[in-house]
C-alpha positions in Angstrom: 10.4 16.8 27.8 9.2 13.5 26.2 5.5 12.6 26.3 5.9 9.7 28.6 2.0 8.8 28.3 2.7 7.1 24.9 5.1 4.2 25.4 4.6 2.8 22.0 7.2 3.1 19.5 6.1 4.8 16.4 5.7 2.7 13.2 8.5 2.8 10.7 8.0 4.4 7.4 8.3 1.1 5.7 5.9 -0.6 7.9 3.4 2.3 7.4 3.8 2.0 3.5 3.2 -2.0 3.8 -0.1 -1.4 5.8 -1.1 1.2 3.2 -0.3 -1.0 0.2 -2.0 -4.1 1.8 -5.1 -2.0 2.6 -5.0 -0.7 -1.1 -4.7 -4.1 -2.6 -7.5 -5.2 -0.5 -9.8 -2.5 -1.5 -9.0 -3.1 -5.2 -10.1 -6.8 -5.0 -13.2 -5.7 -3.1 -13.9 -3.1 -5.9 -13.3 -5.7 -8.8 -15.3 -8.4 -7.1 -18.2 -6.0 -6.6 -18.0 -4.7 -10.2 -17.9 -8.1 -11.7 -20.9 -9.2 -9.5 -22.9 -6.1 -10.5 -22.1 -6.2 -14.4 -22.7 -9.8 -14.6 -26.0 -9.8 -12.5 -27.1 -6.9 -14.5 -26.8 -8.7 -17.7 -27.7 -12.1 -16.6 -31.0 -12.2 -18.3 -29.1 -11.7 -21.5 -26.9 -14.7 -21.1 -28.2 -17.2 -18.4 -31.4 -18.1 -20.2 -29.5 -19.1 -23.2 -26.8 -21.3 -21.5 -27.3 -25.1 -20.6 -28.3 -25.8 -17.0 -24.9 -27.3 -16.1 -23.2 -24.1 -17.1 -25.6 -21.8 -15.3 -24.4 -23.2 -12.0 -20.9 -22.2 -12.7 -22.3 -18.4 -12.9 -23.9 -18.9 -9.5 -20.7 -20.4 -7.9 -18.7 -17.6 -9.5 -21.0 -14.9 -7.8 -20.7 -16.8 -4.3 -16.8 -16.7 -4.7 -16.9 -13.1 -5.5 -19.1 -12.4 -2.6 -17.0 -14.3 -0.2 -14.0 -12.3 -1.6 -15.6 -9.2 -0.6 -16.5 -10.3 2.9 -13.0 -11.6 3.2 -11.6 -8.4 2.1 -13.7 -6.5 4.7 -12.4 -8.9 7.5 -8.8 -8.2 6.0 -9.3 -4.5 6.4 -10.6 -5.0 9.9 -7.6 -7.1 10.9 -5.3 -4.5 9.5 -6.9 -1.9 11.5 -7.1 -4.0 14.6 -3.2 -4.8 14.4 -2.6 -1.0 14.1 -4.7 -0.4 17.2 -3.7 -3.3 19.2 -3.5 -3.0 23.1 -0.4 -5.0 23.3 2.1 -2.5 22.1 5.2 -4.7 23.3 5.6 -5.8 19.7 5.2 -3.6 16.5 2.4 -4.4 14.3 3.0 -6.2 11.1 1.3 -7.2 8.0 2.2 -10.7 8.4 0.1 -11.4 11.5 -1.9 -14.6 11.2 -5.2 -12.8 11.4 -4.2 -10.7 8.5 -2.6 -13.2 6.4 -5.3 -15.9 6.8 -8.2 -13.3 5.7 -6.0 -11.9 2.9 -5.0 -15.3 1.5 -8.7 -16.6 1.5 -9.8 -13.4 -0.2 -7.3 -14.0 -3.1 -8.3 -17.5 -3.3 -11.9 -16.8 -3.5 -11.4 -13.9 -6.0 -9.3 -16.2 -8.1 -11.8 -18.9 -7.9 -14.6 -16.5 -8.9 -12.6 -15.5 -12.1 -11.6 -19.1 -12.9 -15.4 -20.2 -12.7 -16.3 -17.1 -14.7 -14.0 -18.1 -17.6 -15.1 -21.8 -17.5 -18.7 -20.5 -17.6 -18.0 -18.5 -20.7 -16.3 -21.3 -22.5 -19.1 -23.7 -21.6 -21.8 -21.3 -22.8 -20.6 -21.3 -26.4 
């Protein structure tokens, strides 16, 4: 006899993989952003004191972008989890839900902005 207490249809294998890959990619960006913040702050006394003031602000803005990327990554992971555990089980969860795509897109944009600002900082520091 089938368990009638669980009316939700099980997630397809491809959708399970999509959620796993989305979560893994988000975690990778969080890891990279925190590593870049950690490394550059650790060695900041070696390079920030020798750079022009105008270039120094680029490093600070890069750190802010990386920090925002980390926060948005946590929000993306929360949205992924929330969509999998949604109360409304009438439609299957998808990684293309607005709450996931907005946070994920913003995470990518902040990470890319942080990288770009870091490169511009490095170029202007010489």
